[in-house]
VOMAR-561767 format. One line per field, with one value per residue (C-alpha): residue in one letter; x, y, z. Coordinates in nm, 2 decimals, always signed. Example, Ala and Ser with C-alpha at 12.3 -4.5 7.8 and 13.67 -1.06 7.14 Angstrom:
! VOMAR-561767
resn: (a;s) $
X: (+1.23;+1.37) $
Y: (-0.45;-0.11) $
Z: (+0.78;+0.71) $
END
This chain:
! VOMAR-561767
resn: (x;x;x;x;x;x;x;x;x;x;x;x;x;x;x;x;x;x;x;x;x;x;x;x;x;x;x;x;x;x;x;x;x;x;x;x;x;x;x;x;x;x;x;x;x;x;x;x;x;x;x;x;x;x;x;x;x;x;x;x;x;x;x;x;x;x;x;x;x;x;x;x;x;x;x;x;x;x;x;x;x;x;x;x;x;x;x;x;x;x;x) $
X: (-6.63;-6.34;-6.01;-5.91;-6.24;-6.22;-5.87;-5.99;-6.27;-6.04;-5.80;-6.09;-6.20;-5.85;-5.81;-6.15;-6.07;-5.71;-5.86;-6.16;-5.90;-5.68;-5.94;-6.07;-5.75;-5.68;-6.02;-5.97;-5.61;-5.72;-6.01;-6.28;-6.64;-6.78;-7.07;-6.81;-6.78;-6.42;-6.39;-6.69;-6.44;-6.26;-6.46;-6.40;-6.04;-6.03;-6.20;-5.94;-5.67;-5.82;-5.80;-5.43;-5.35;-5.52;-5.42;-5.35;-5.72;-5.75;-6.05;-6.13;-6.31;-6.60;-6.82;-7.06;-7.06;-7.23;-7.45;-7.64;-7.92;-7.96;-8.31;-8.14;-7.93;-8.23;-8.42;-8.12;-8.08;-8.47;-8.58;-8.34;-8.40;-8.79;-8.76;-8.56;-8.81;-9.08;-8.91;-8.86;-9.23;-9.34;-9.11) $
Y: (-3.11;-3.31;-3.09;-3.25;-3.17;-2.82;-2.78;-2.93;-2.69;-2.39;-2.52;-2.56;-2.21;-2.07;-2.27;-2.15;-1.78;-1.81;-1.98;-1.73;-1.43;-1.62;-1.68;-1.34;-1.18;-1.39;-1.29;-0.94;-0.95;-1.12;-0.88;-1.16;-1.04;-1.02;-1.27;-1.54;-1.62;-1.76;-1.72;-1.96;-2.24;-2.15;-2.40;-2.69;-2.60;-2.59;-2.94;-3.09;-2.94;-3.07;-3.43;-3.36;-3.20;-3.48;-3.77;-4.00;-4.04;-4.27;-4.08;-4.11;-3.92;-4.13;-3.96;-4.25;-4.49;-4.82;-4.84;-4.52;-4.60;-4.40;-4.29;-4.09;-3.90;-3.83;-3.69;-3.46;-3.32;-3.31;-3.11;-2.80;-2.81;-2.82;-2.53;-2.34;-2.38;-2.30;-1.97;-1.88;-1.95;-1.74;-1.44) $
Z: (+3.43;+3.35;+3.33;+3.00;+2.83;+2.97;+2.81;+2.47;+2.48;+2.53;+2.25;+2.01;+2.07;+2.02;+1.71;+1.57;+1.66;+1.50;+1.17;+1.14;+1.16;+0.93;+0.64;+0.70;+0.65;+0.34;+0.21;+0.24;+0.12;-0.19;-0.22;-0.24;-0.22;+0.13;+0.07;-0.04;+0.35;+0.37;+0.74;+0.78;+0.72;+1.05;+1.27;+1.01;+1.01;+1.38;+1.41;+1.17;+1.37;+1.70;+1.53;+1.46;+1.79;+1.98;+1.76;+2.05;+2.11;+1.80;+1.68;+1.30;+1.05;+0.89;+0.65;+0.60;+0.87;+0.80;+1.10;+1.00;+0.77;+0.45;+0.57;+0.85;+0.60;+0.39;+0.70;+0.80;+0.45;+0.38;+0.69;+0.62;+0.26;+0.31;+0.55;+0.30;+0.04;+0.27;+0.36;-0.02;-0.09;+0.19;+0.11) $
END
């Protein structure tokens, strides 16, 4: 494994742990209900921090790249949605 990749994996893990603990502390400090799940934002915040920390790689965030057809987005949304509906129906 490339050493640069290993360092980035370790940095991402540290960022993730930091943000999960930070958001968990904020959630408890504000007295938010446990089902709100504010610490679940930790990995996303860690991903954004990675983009900022390794800015020299010229990576960009693109929410809707033009080369991806709309059908692929519908399938990516539809399969988990259908599974959720199926679980609700069967329970």
